[in-house]
N, C-alpha and C positions, 0 to 999 in steps of 0.2 A: 456662746452661740448667740445668734438672734431670734426671738422667739417665733419671728412670721416666719423663719426658715423649717422652723420643726416640724414634719410632717402633720396629716391630721390624727386625730382619734382615727384609731379602727374599732368597729362593732361589729356584732356577728346577729345572723339573725339565724336561728333554728326551727326547723319545720320537718315536718312524719315523712313527707315525701315530695317530692316535686312533681308530682302528677298533676291532671289539670283538674283538680280538687277545687271547694274554696280558698281549703290554709292554703295549698300552693300556689294560687292566683296571687293572694294575700301578701305572700311572702314574695314572690315576686316583683309585685307593685310596689311594697314596700322596697325593698334593698335597691330599687329605683329612685325612688323618693330620696332615700336617704341619703344615696349617692347623687343626687343633684344638689345637694345640703354640703357637700365635699366633704363626705364620710367617707375614708376606707371604707370597704365591708368584706364581710366571708358571710357563704352561706352554707348554712351547715345541716347534713341530710344523713337519716341512718344509712342508707342505700345509692349509692350515684343512681346514674340514669334516670327517665323522667321527660318528659317532652316538654318541659318546662325549662328544663338543664338549659337546654338552645337560646330560651329565651333571656335569659341576665345577659347583661351590657359583660364584653370581656371583661373590663377592670372590676368586675366583682372575684372574687376568689369562691372558690368553690371544695369544701371540703366535706367528704365521702369519708364515714365513721367505719362503713365496712360490717354492719350492723343490720341483722334480718328484721330487729321490731324499734321501733321507736322507743318502749319501756326499756328494753336491753342497752338503750343507749347512755346511759346515764353516769356510766365511769368511763367510757371516751370522750362525753362530753367534758368531764371535769377536767381529764387531763390536758384535752386541747384549750381549755381557758386559763390552767394551769400555763401551760406553756405559751400562749399567746397573748395574753393575758389583754384581752380586748377592753376599749371603756364600758359596753354596756352589750349586753346581752337581749335579745327579744323572741321571745318562743310564740310561735305560731301554732295556733291549733290545741286544742284541751289536752289532748297528751303530749305534745312539745311544750308546750306553756308548764307542767307539772314536771315533767322531765329537767330542763330550763332551770327551773326552783332547784330541783334535789341537786342539779349538778352544780349551782354555784355556790348551794352549803358543804358539798363534799371537797369542791376545791379551796373551798377555804380563803378564796381570795378578795369579797366583797363583794365582787362585780353586781353595778345595777343590773339589775333584770325590769324588763316589763312583758308581761303577758297580752296578746290576742287571742280572743277565746271566743267559741261558740257558744249565746247563751244561753242555748238548751244543755241542760244540766245532766252529766251523767245518772244512769241509773244505777250503777257500781256505786258501795258501803264504801269501800278503799278510795275511789276517786274521790270522791265527797270526803271522805276523810283527811286523805294528802290534801287539796284543796284548801279545806279550812287550816292546817296545818301552815302549807306554806306560803298559800296569797297575803297573810299580813307581811312576808320579808320583801313580794316586790314592791320595786318602783311605782309599778304602775300595770292595774287590770284592766283590761278598755274589751268591747265589742268587735271581733273577728273581722266583723262586715262595714268598718268603719274606713272612712273616704283614705287611702293612704297621704293622700297631701294633706289633711287633718293630722292624723295619727304621725306623722316623724315630727313635725316642729313637739306636739305632745311628750314624744316618746323620749325626744332630746332634751325637753326642759326636766323632764324626770328624768334623766338622767344629770344634768347639771350641767349639759353642755348647750352651746348656741345655736341658735338656727342660721344658718352660713346660706340661703339658697340662692342658688348660681341662675 
């Protein structure tokens, strides 16, 4: 089989919800930026719906984990990672980033993971402790408010993938 005929690697973007929030807008913009670079993409969210779901390009897959809260999505996300084996996972938002990193650990797939999070730290001692334990396992941790056009090539480089901007 010719290498050029292989389908492009598929990536996954995990976000707490596709509501009109900074994390939701960042996830949609990042998904579009990665798709423009020739990568297949799935946007994964705990619950379906949200006004930004309609803003996603039809070529971007949408996976609803059927969970009420982000923090209860870790096992469902780990299952998706084990089944679909994406070439990389991006967690967008503080909670989504920690859940993404925990799901990669549980799935035991070695999926490279990038986290885009708000620079304001949580007051929760548990979240701070989880961050100290999980962040060193991330391929990249970056501010949520980074421009998606700048974040996409950095994420691809962290995953060891080429930037194939079209």
